[in-house]
N, C-alpha and C positions, 0 to 999 in steps of 0.2 A: 620684479621677475622672478628672482627663486623663490620667494614665499608664493606664487602663483602655481611655479611647477609642483610645488611640495604639497600643494592642497589638492590639486588635480592627481599626483599621485595618488594621494591619502582617499583618497574619494577612489579612486580606482579602487584601491585597495580593497575598502571596508565594501564596497559592490562587488568584487571579487569573493571573498570571506562570508556574503551573505547567499550569494546563489550558491555555494557550495555549499552554506551549511547544512544538506540532509533531509534527513526526517522530521515530520514535526514532533517536538516536546511532548510527552504526554506524563502528565503528573498525575501519576494510580492512585493516588487517594482521593481527587478531586476528580474524576470521570467516571462514569459508569460503565462497570467493564462485563463486554456479557460471558456468560459460556458459551460454548462452542453450539453446544447444540439447542441455542434458545435464539444464534443468529438469524435472520432471514436475511443477509448479506447473502449466505451461502448458496439461497436459489439462483443468483443470478453468475455466480462464478462456476456453479458445476454445467453449466450448459455448455461448456467447452472443457474445462476441466475439473472432467469424471475420470474415474479409474473405469466405467465401463463404456467407452467412446474411444472408439479409433480412427486412426486417417482422419479423412474428411470434416468428416462430424464432429472434428475439436477444432476446428474452422483456426487452425493455424498454432491454438494451446501444444505447448511442446508433454509429451506422454509423459513422462516422469510428472509434471506438477498439476496436484491435484488438492482439491477440497473438499471430497465426497466423505470424508471418513476423517475423526478426532487428528489421527496419528500419520495422515497423509496433511493437513493442513498445517502442523505444530509443525515438521519437518519444512515444512517451505515458507514458513511463518513469515521471517525475514523477505521474502521476496515478495509476497501478498502484499506486505508493510508498505516496501518501496518503492512499489509500481504502484500502489493505490494510491498512494499518499503524494506520490507523480503525477497522477493523472492519465499514466500512461494506460495502464487498465482499468476499467476494459479499454480497448482500439475504440477508434473512433469508427465510425456503421454500426458500434451494439450498444444498445439503451446504457446508459449511465446509471450507475450508480446515485442513488438519493444521498443526501449530506447525514442524514442517520446511518445509511448502511457504511458509507464510507468512515462516519467515527466507530461504526460498529468493529473494521476490521485493522482501522491504527489502531483503536484501544485495547483490542485483545491480544494482538500482535504486541502492540509494548508493552502488556505490563500480564508478562507469565502466561500467557494464554490456558485461562480456565477451561477445565472440561467443563 
């Protein structure tokens, strides 16, 4: 019985560690890292996350989080990485990112945000 409890505890802990492991690990030497200007993914993001939008036209996007310029995108690269990697962006009801677009953001944000 003691072994069964130990096994259950270990399985529970390993599941918890896996679930909380965070963002995808990116080997920047093994992936294509796009430059900001070449990223097609931003076109989807800037439908809401653009400095030229305000109020309801931002569809709930916080006013200070924008991806329509390199400087703004770099400032919030960690947010983009976290939310795209977790699947919370784009939000439900919005067009989904393609796998390639998701990879662009994750690789760019993980690998020194090249301009």
